[in-house]
C-alpha positions, 0 to 999 in steps of 0.5 A, spaced: 278 874 381 283 877 376 290 880 382 287 872 385 289 867 379 296 872 376 299 872 383 298 864 383 301 864 376 307 869 377 307 864 384 307 858 381 313 862 374 317 861 380 316 856 383 317 851 378 324 857 375 326 855 382 325 846 381 329 849 374 336 852 377 335 848 383 335 841 378 340 843 373 346 846 379 343 839 381 351 837 381 356 842 382 363 839 379 364 833 375 371 830 377 375 824 374 380 820 375 382 815 371 387 814 363 387 817 357 379 816 355 379 823 360 387 826 361 386 832 359 394 833 359 396 832 366 401 828 362 404 834 359 407 836 365 411 829 367 416 825 364 413 820 360 412 819 352 405 818 354 402 824 350 398 828 346 401 835 346 402 836 338 398 836 332 395 834 329 392 833 336 386 838 338 386 840 331 378 841 331 379 843 338 377 850 340 383 854 338 385 848 334 391 846 338 392 840 342 391 839 349 394 833 351 387 830 349 388 825 346 382 826 341 381 831 334 377 836 340 373 834 346 373 828 350 368 825 353 369 827 360 368 835 356 361 832 354 358 830 360 360 837 364 357 841 359 350 836 359 350 837 367 350 845 366 357 847 367 363 848 363 364 845 356 371 843 358 374 839 365 381 841 365 387 837 366 389 839 375 397 839 373 395 844 368 399 849 371 393 855 365 389 853 371 387 854 377 382 852 384 377 857 382 376 853 375 377 846 378 371 848 383 366 845 377 371 841 373 378 837 375 381 831 372 386 828 376 387 823 370 394 820 367 393 817 360 397 809 360 394 808 367 390 803 371 388 799 376 394 796 377 399 799 379 404 795 374 401 798 368 402 805 369 409 803 371 409 800 364 410 807 361 410 811 367 404 815 369 402 818 374 398 811 377 391 810 380 392 812 387 396 818 385 390 819 383 387 819 389 393 823 393 392 829 388 384 829 390 385 830 397 391 836 395 385 839 390 379 837 396 384 843 402 385 847 395 378 848 395 375 848 403 380 855 402 377 857 396 370 856 398 370 855 406 369 848 409 362 847 409 360 850 401 366 845 400 363 838 403 357 841 399 360 842 393 364 834 394 359 832 397 353 833 391 359 833 385 359 827 380 366 823 380 367 819 374 372 813 373 373 812 367 379 807 365 383 799 366 382 797 358 390 799 359 389 793 365 389 788 359 392 791 352 398 795 356 399 790 361 396 783 361 396 781 354 403 785 353 407 783 359 409 776 361 408 778 369 403 779 370 400 772 366 404 768 370 399 770 376 393 770 374 389 767 368 384 772 365 379 771 369 383 771 376 386 779 374 379 780 372 377 778 380 384 782 382 382 788 378 376 789 381 377 789 388 382 794 387 376 799 384 372 798 391 378 799 394 378 806 391 370 808 391 369 806 398 376 810 399 372 816 394 366 815 400 371 816 405 372 823 404 366 824 402 363 821 395 356 820 393 355 820 385 359 817 382 359 813 376 364 807 374 366 806 366 365 800 364 369 798 357 370 799 350 370 793 345 377 793 345 377 787 340 376 793 336 379 797 337 384 800 329 390 797 333 387 791 335 383 791 328 390 791 326 394 785 328 388 779 326 393 778 321 388 770 322 382 774 324 381 778 316 382 785 321 376 784 323 373 785 330 378 781 336 372 777 339 375 774 344 379 782 347 371 783 346 368 777 351 373 779 357 370 787 356 363 784 356 365 779 363 369 785 366 364 790 365 358 785 369 363 784 374 362 791 375 355 790 375 355 787 381 360 791 385 356 796 383 350 793 386 355 791 391 358 798 393 350 800 393 347 795 399 352 796 402 355 804 403 350 809 406 347 815 401 351 813 396 349 812 388 353 809 385 352 807 377 356 804 371 357 807 364 358 802 360 361 805 353 360 797 351 353 798 347 353 803 343 360 804 341 359 797 338 352 798 336 356 804 331 362 800 329 357 796 326 352 799 323 357 806 322 354 810 316 347 809 321 352 815 325 355 818 320 360 814 319 365 811 312 370 808 317 372 804 323 377 800 322 383 805 319 383 811 325 382 818 321 391 820 323 394 812 322 395 807 328 403 805 332 405 799 336 402 802 343 396 806 345 401 812 349 407 810 343 406 816 339 398 812 335 398 820 331 406 821 328 407 829 329 404 834 323 402 827 319 400 828 312 396 823 312 391 824 317 384 825 315 381 831 312 374 831 315 375 826 323 367 827 323 367 820 317 371 816 322 369 813 329 377 813 330 381 819 331 388 815 332 389 807 334 386 807 342 381 812 343 376 815 338 374 823 335 370 827 338 364 825 334 365 818 337 366 821 345 359 827 343 355 820 342 356 815 348 356 821 352 349 823 348 346 817 350 350 815 357 345 822 359 340 819 357 340 812 361 345 810 366 347 818 369 339 820 368 339 819 375 344 824 377 341 830 373 
């Protein structure tokens, strides 16, 4: 009887271990599209001023070196990868320091300064979203050569596809330049962008993607640059921009519902950073922050316009006390808090 119980216990333990391992491997790779929020250095390899490959960027990254991430350390997709039991960073596809061996479990095609709208990427001569998709097709070929056809198809189908963009379309394009404002009112422009987002997801689906996270907009009006320029509002958050962000996120929510109904076998979720980031901005002390209105390394005229000055002597001593690293981007600590919340909620369905 004792031997039987012992045997059953061994079988049960092995079964539970198998379930645990399989669960941890449900997502074998993180594949990323988007803007500076998830660019790990692709812009370092193209002719644009939209780069962060200089100090003080990366000062809290492993090795204390700038990588092209718009942060003092890691960015959201690095933390997502870690949460799914993969490596602690997601490397940039154009970074020559990495190869298909590295990209097989995580890769980002993101380009700082880009958006859904091609006109947005033209502002700072960065990689448009359609080109990111072309890089992904090239990546597919390399992955099939590296893993073999069947294993590569399985990886691509089970991978988590993360999209994070849209902020530049409004702040660097619509509200800054005249062209789109002469064509669309703000509601029409949102519908225009949603149409592009839908087409992009449909293209990914046609290429084998089945697990997709659409990124929502943050409270754009609470970014340090927007607060700095809000003279009439005494440097508080620009509520009009936040209203647009919430409206766009509502449209993305509707889009997620459409996509899940229309495409068999797909699972799309909305990873919305707005609620958690707004909560942090409104109650910073609850999260150990001292300042929400200014950035650790100062502000700049544009997201990519050297928001941190090179070797800035006025950079804060402790980035963990600041919600924002530069005028548009969160600190590593803030990114971790946002991802922790998203993993517990929307991304939990993929774990």
